[in-house]
C-alpha positions in Angstrom: 19.3 -17.3 65.9 22.8 -18.6 65.1 25.2 -16.8 62.9 25.1 -19.7 60.4 21.3 -19.5 60.1 21.4 -15.7 59.5 24.0 -16.1 56.8 21.8 -18.7 55.0 18.7 -16.5 55.1 20.6 -13.5 53.8 22.0 -15.5 50.9 18.4 -16.7 50.0 17.2 -13.1 49.9 20.0 -12.0 47.7 19.2 -14.8 45.3 15.5 -14.0 45.1 15.7 -10.2 44.5 17.1 -10.3 41.0 14.5 -12.9 39.9 11.7 -10.8 41.2 13.0 -7.7 39.4 13.4 -9.6 36.2 9.8 -10.8 36.2 8.6 -7.3 36.9 10.6 -5.8 33.9 9.4 -8.6 31.6 5.8 -7.9 32.4 6.2 -4.1 31.8 4.6 -3.5 28.3 6.7 -0.3 27.9 9.9 -2.2 27.7 8.9 -4.5 24.8 8.7 -3.3 21.2 5.2 -3.2 19.7 4.6 -6.2 17.4 4.5 -5.4 13.7 0.9 -6.1 12.5 0.7 -8.7 9.8 -0.9 -7.8 6.4 -4.6 -8.5 6.2 -6.1 -8.1 2.7 -9.2 -5.8 2.6 -11.5 -5.7 -0.4 -12.3 -2.3 -1.7 -16.0 -3.0 -1.1 -15.1 -3.1 2.7 -12.9 0.0 2.7 -14.4 3.4 3.7 -12.5 5.6 1.3 -14.4 8.7 2.6 -12.6 8.4 5.9 -9.2 7.5 4.5 -6.2 9.8 4.5 -3.7 9.9 1.7 -0.5 12.0 2.0 1.2 13.7 -1.0 4.5 12.1 -0.1 6.7 9.1 -0.9 5.1 5.8 0.2 6.6 2.9 -1.7 8.8 1.8 1.1 5.8 1.1 3.4 3.8 -0.9 0.9 3.5 -4.4 2.4 5.5 -7.0 0.5 2.6 -9.4 1.0 0.2 -7.1 -0.7 2.5 -6.7 -3.7 2.9 -10.5 -4.0 -0.8 -11.1 -3.6 -1.7 -8.6 -6.3 0.6 -10.1 -8.9 0.4 -13.7 -7.7 4.2 -14.1 -7.8 7.2 -12.7 -5.9 7.6 -9.0 -6.7 10.0 -6.1 -6.6 9.2 -2.5 -6.1 10.5 0.6 -7.9 9.9 4.0 -6.4 10.0 7.3 -8.2 9.4 10.9 -7.1 8.6 14.4 -8.1 11.0 15.8 -10.8 12.6 12.4 -11.4 12.8 10.8 -14.8 10.3 7.9 -15.0 11.8 4.4 -15.0 11.5 2.2 -18.0 8.7 -0.1 -17.0 5.7 -1.7 -18.7 3.2 1.0 -18.2 5.4 4.1 -17.9 6.8 6.1 -20.9 10.5 6.2 -20.6 12.1 9.7 -20.1 9.0 11.6 -19.0 9.4 13.7 -15.8 7.2 12.8 -12.9 5.0 15.2 -11.0 4.0 12.6 -8.6 5.2 10.1 -6.0 4.8 6.6 -7.4 5.5 2.9 -6.7 5.7 0.3 -9.5 5.5 -3.4 -8.5 6.9 -5.8 -11.0 7.4 -9.6 -11.0 10.8 -10.7 -9.7 11.0 -12.8 -12.8 11.6 -10.5 -15.7 9.2 -10.6 -18.7 6.1 -11.8 -16.8 3.0 -9.9 -18.2 2.0 -8.3 -14.9 2.4 -5.0 -13.1 0.9 -3.1 -10.1 1.2 0.6 -9.8 0.1 3.4 -7.4 0.8 7.1 -7.5 -0.2 10.3 -5.9 0.0 13.8 -7.5 2.4 16.2 -5.8 0.3 19.4 -6.2 -3.0 19.6 -4.2 -6.1 18.9 -6.3 -9.5 20.6 -5.9 -12.8 18.8 -6.3 -13.4 20.6 -9.6 -10.0 19.5 -10.9 -10.6 16.0 -9.7 -13.9 15.9 -11.7 -11.9 16.9 -14.8 -9.3 14.2 -14.2 -12.0 11.6 -13.8 -13.6 12.7 -17.1 -10.3 12.6 -18.9 -9.6 9.1 -17.5 -13.0 7.8 -18.9 -12.0 9.1 -22.3 -8.7 7.2 -22.4 -8.3 5.1 -25.5 -9.0 1.4 -25.1 -10.7 1.9 -21.7 -14.2 1.5 -20.5 -15.7 2.6 -17.1 -16.2 -0.3 -14.7 -19.8 0.3 -13.8 -20.9 -0.7 -10.3 -17.3 -0.7 -8.9 -16.8 0.5 -5.3 -15.9 4.1 -4.7 -12.2 5.0 -4.3 -12.2 8.5 -3.0 -14.6 11.2 -4.2 -14.9 12.1 -7.0 -13.8 8.6 -8.2 -13.5 6.6 -11.4 -12.8 2.9 -12.1 -11.6 1.7 -15.5 -10.9 -1.5 -17.5 -8.4 -1.1 -20.3 -7.2 -3.8 -22.7 -4.0 -3.8 -24.6 -3.0 -6.9 -26.5 -2.7 -9.9 -24.2 -3.1 -7.8 -21.0 -5.9 -6.0 -19.2 -5.5 -3.2 -16.6 -8.0 -2.4 -13.9 -7.5 1.0 -12.3 -9.1 3.1 -9.6 -8.6 6.8 -9.2 -10.0 9.3 -6.7 -9.7 12.3 -4.5 -8.7 11.9 -0.9 -8.9 15.3 0.8 -6.6 17.3 -1.6 -4.7 14.2 -2.8 -5.5 12.7 -6.2 -4.5 9.0 -5.8 -4.4 6.4 -8.5 -3.6 2.7 -8.6 -3.8 0.0 -11.2 -3.2 -3.7 -11.7 -2.2 -5.3 -15.1 -2.6 -9.0 -15.6 -3.2 -11.4 -18.6 -6.6 -11.1 -20.3 -7.2 -14.7 -19.3 -8.3 -13.4 -15.9 -12.0 -12.5 -15.9 -12.6 -8.7 -15.7 -14.6 -9.1 -12.5 -11.8 -11.0 -10.8 -9.3 -8.4 -12.0 -11.3 -5.6 -10.6 -11.6 -7.3 -7.2 -7.9 -8.1 -7.0 -7.1 -4.5 -8.1 -9.4 -3.1 -5.5 -7.6 -5.1 -2.8 -4.3 -3.9 -4.0 -5.5 -0.3 -4.1 -6.6 -0.5 -0.5 -3.2 -1.7 0.6 -1.5 1.1 -1.5 -3.8 3.8 -0.1 -3.2 2.7 3.4 0.6 2.8 2.8 0.2 6.3 1.4 -1.7 7.3 4.5 1.2 6.1 6.7 3.9 7.9 4.8 5.5 11.0 6.1 5.8 14.3 4.2 
């Protein structure tokens, strides 16, 4: 074989080697970041709350933006608050009270719209007996009636419909392990109660899953 032919073959091999390595690296799944799963709405009736885990920790930053927007029907902004903090001045929260919970309040980006979504978890652990007392106290809240036939949200659990002026609030509360988790959705009374309960249930599933992903 002539010197010129050997030089051409060596040049070809040197050209092919980097390409082969590049293909091998691209096909290696350990080198590529895992894709972020897109938000898929899940109705409460399809959610197994008995197997769900809720952490008594901050969770607002991991609530899917798509879930918040879907709950309110408009672009939304989130406000988080934590244990020992003064509650923010929002539609459903008394200004100046001190929180003993980790919470997330979703409000319309356009100020003044009559809508709000909330979710919060008690900081102290809650026993089953204490949860039953909390559920009973919720049923006695003024302007509220139990939503009979609503899907379970933890155990013990309670679902309520509360009307105040031109808005109505659907809320679900329940015990997940030792975490008492509550969530609510407030929208105009023009939305039928059954539709409000369904939309609130979907929001509560998203919020509970976010609380399950949070870290203490």
